[in-house]
N, C-alpha and C positions, 0 to 999 in steps of 0.2 A: 504494500500500500504506500501511497505517497505521503511523506511527512513534511510538515512545514518547518523550515529552518529560519533562523533569526535574520539572515540576509535575504530580503525579498527578491532581489534580482537573481540571486543564486537559486532560490526555490522556483521561480518562474522558469528559469533556464532548465532546471531538472525536470519540471513538469512538462515542458515542451519536448524535451528529449524523450520522455516516457510516452508522450502522445505519438511521436514519430515511430517508435518501436511498435506500438499498438496498431498503428495504421499499416505498417509493413506486414505484421502478422495477420491482419485482417485480409490484406490483398492476397497473400500466399494461401490463406485458408479458403478464400473465395475461389481461386483457381483450382485448388485441390478438390473442393466440393463439387464444382461443375464437372471435373473430370470423373469423379466417382459416379455422378448421375449419368454421365455418358457411358460409363462401363455397364451400368444397369440396362441402359437402352440398347446397346450393341448386343448384350447377352440375349435379350428378348428378340431382337431382329434375327439373330442366328437361329434361335429356336423356331421361328416362323418361316425361315428361308426354305424354299423347296430344295431337296437334295437329290441330285442324280449322280453327279461325280464328286460333289463336295468342294469343287473349285470356287463356286460363287460364295458359298458359306464361309470359306476361309479368307475371302477378301473383304469381309465386313470388319471395319476398324473404327476406333474412336481416335479422333485427332487430338491435338494439344489445345488446351484452353487458351483463349486469347480475348482481348478486349475489342469489342466492336465499336463502330462509330459513336454509338450512344454512351459508351463508357461502361457497358455491362459485359461481364464475362460470358462467353459462349463457347460451345464445342461442337464440332461436326461429327455426326455418327452415321455410319452406313458405308456406302461404296464411294471410292475416289477414282473416277475414270481417268484422271490425268496420271495417277500413279499406276493404275491397273487397267489400261485400255482394252486388254484382251477379254474382259468380262462384260463389256458394255452390251453386246448383243444378247447374251444369256440373261443379264439383269433386266433389260427392257422387256424381253420375251416373258420372263417370269413375272415381272411386276404388272405388265399391262396385257399380256397375252398376245397372240398373233393369229392371223388367218393362215390357213394352209395355202400351199401354192408352190412356186418355184423360187429358189434363192438365186443369188447372183452367179453361182457356179452351174446353174441348170439342174440342180438336184431338187427332187420333190420333197417338201417338208410338210409334216402333218400340222393341223391346227393345234394351238396350245391355249388352254384357258388361263385367264389371269389368276395369279396367286400372289397378291400384294403382300409384302412383308416389311418394307421400310417404314411407311407411315403407321400401319397397324402395330408394328413393334414398338414404335415410339409412344403411341397412344396407350398401349397396354401396360407399358412400364412407367407411365407418368407418375402415379402415386408412389410406387416403390422408389423411383429415382428422386422424387422430392424428399422422401423420408431419409434416404441415404445421404443426400446432399446436406440436409440439416444436421444429421449426426456427424458427418465429417467436418463440417464448418465449425460446429461448437467444440468438437474435440481438438481441432487444430488451433483454435483461438484460446482454448483453455477454459471454456465456460461450462464444460460438461463434467466437471469434477464434483 
């Protein structure tokens, strides 16, 4: 706890230093909490992902937490087509389905019904992610003791 000292300038200085440390701890805790929530969401997305070879399921990842333009922490969960361009076709077919027909190579492909997993996974994990985010934040800040 902060203690008042006889020299008021020194006590104000100590108080401001303590506030800076609390602010830094809060920033780190916020990033860790958002990443923990992202882990929960990606776990649920993997559970809902249709599996034929397992390639698509293995490419579902959580990104690193960052501050957006509004100053809030956010994290990307799901597939990253820039990092893994080879799963784009399979992901779009699984998420939105496709009509049967002929592909670019002239092969006949059967129709595929849509099996969405990205948004439904995020929606299904919403409450658990919020609970986990709250737990991690309070633990990291030190308010959970």
